[in-house]
N, C-alpha and C positions, 0 to 999 in steps of 0.2 A: 874556627876563627870568629872573632867578634865583629861587630859592625864597623870597627875602626878600619877594616880593609877597604871600606867604601869612601873614606875621607880623601878628597882631592886636594885640600889645603895643606901644603907642605909644612907650614908653621905648626899647625895643629897636629898633623901626622907625626911630627918629630917628637911629640910628647908621649907617644905610645911605643911599646916594643915592636920590632919588626916581626909581624906574625909569620910571614913567609919564611924568614930565617929560622924562627922557632920550630915551625912544622918540618922544615927540611932537616933540621938537627935531630928532631925526634925520629924522623924516618931513617936517617943514617945510623942512629943508635939502636934501631929495632933489631932484635935477634933474628937470625935466620929462621924461617918458618912462621914468623909472625906477619900477618897480613895487615900492616899499618896502612890505613887508608888516609891519604893526605887530601882532604877535601878543599884545601885552600885554592888550588888551581881552578877547580870547577866553580867555586863561589866567585873568585876573581874574574873569571870569564863572563860572569853574569852580574857584575857589581852595579851595572846601570839599571838593573831591574829592581823591582820592589822585593828584595830578599831579606831585609831587616826592618823591623818596626822603628818608627821614630820615637815612640813613647814607651818602649819596652826593650829590655836587654836581649830578647830572643830574636831568632830569625823568624820570618814569616813561614807559612807552610810552603811557599814557592822556594824560599831559601833552603828549607829542609829537603825539598825535592832534589835539589842539586847535590846535597850531601848523600842522599839515597842513591842517586844516579852514580856518583863516584864509587860508592860502596859496591853496588851490584856489578858494575863494570870491572872492578878490581877482582871479582870472583869469576869473571868470564861469562857473566849473564847479561841479558838485555834489560834495560830499565823499561818499565811500562811507560809509554808516553803520557805526559801530563795532560795533553789534549784529549786523551781517551777517557779521562775521569770527569765526573760531574763536579763542576765548580759551584760552591755555594758561599754566600756571604752571611756570616754569623753576626757581625756587628759592623755597621758603617761608621761608627764613632767610637772606636775602641781607644781607651786610654789605659796603657799598660803599666808595668812595674815602675818605670821611672816617674810617672805621675804619682803612683801610690806611695813611693818612697819619699817624694819631695813635696807633694801637694802644691807644686809651683804652677800657677796659672799659665805661665809661658809654655810649660811642657804640655799642659792640657790643650793649648791652642793648636798643637800638632797632632790632632787625633789621627788614628790609623783605621784601616779597614781590616777586619779579621776575616780572612778567607780560608776555606777548606776545600780540599779536593777529595771527593769520596771514591773509595774503591768500589768497583762494580760487582765484586764477588761477595758471597755470603760469608759472614764471619761471626764467631762468638768470642767475646772477651769477658773473662772472669777475673775480677779484681778482688784480691784479699787485702782488707784494711789492716791497720795496726792492731785493732782489737781482735783480729782473726775472723771477722765476719766476711762473707763473700757476697758479691753482687755480679750478675751476669747481664751483659748487654749484647745487642745484635749489630753493633757498630763500634769502630774505634774512634769515631767522631761524634761527640754529643751535640747534636744540632740545637738542643734547648739551651746550651750555654752561650753566653756572649763574651766569654773570657778565654784566655789562653788554655785554661783547664778543659776546654772543649776537646782537646787532643788527649785521648786515653783517660779522661777524667782526672788529669793532672798526675802528679807524682804519687805513686802508691808503692808499698813494700814488695808486692808480688802481683804480677799480671800474666795471665796465660791467654794467648790469642790463638784461635784455631780457624783455619780456612779450609773447610771440607773439600772444596774443589781443587786445592793445591795438592801436590804429591805429599803423602803423609809420612814418607821416609826421610824427610828433611826437617831439621829444627834449627833455630837460631836462638842463642842466649844473648840478651842485650843487657849490659850494665850501663846505666845512663844517669845523667842529670836531667833537668827539665828541658834542655835543648832536644833531647831524644823524643820527647812527647810528640812533637810535630812531624818527626821523621818516621817513626815506627808504623803509623798507618800505611805508609807506602810499602813496607815490607810484606804486608798481607796481600 
């Protein structure tokens, strides 16, 4: 779901498709055996929190946490509590994609805070670039970045994340767009 679910103004809200209705329809059409995770309800329950940026079309990492929580609970697992993770602020004056697209000073005046919640487990993340080169990192969050690409180094063609302390008999394949960048670190 996009940030439109957080709009309380009915006149403005009427200009957007009803996302709950869309997600409920997709869920109803999902074939048997497909675990369609409808994160709408979890995000709706936390809509008063800072789950979407004001200057970017993405959710914050807190918003991504609620999507992660809905996913793991749909698999019968317990979500790692967000309070058990180390919170870091990567940028206190983040101006995201909406400002980059428009260069409108009114959008720039709504700067955001780019926060991240670090996993406490050791990880390796190997990214394969479009040219076939690889780079390995010891985190899924790039603390040196002050942009949304701090999560997973942004969108890449192929990324493998390993958490040696997790059971090695389980894997997950994620096909994603940029929204997934902020959620995937929680899966580790």
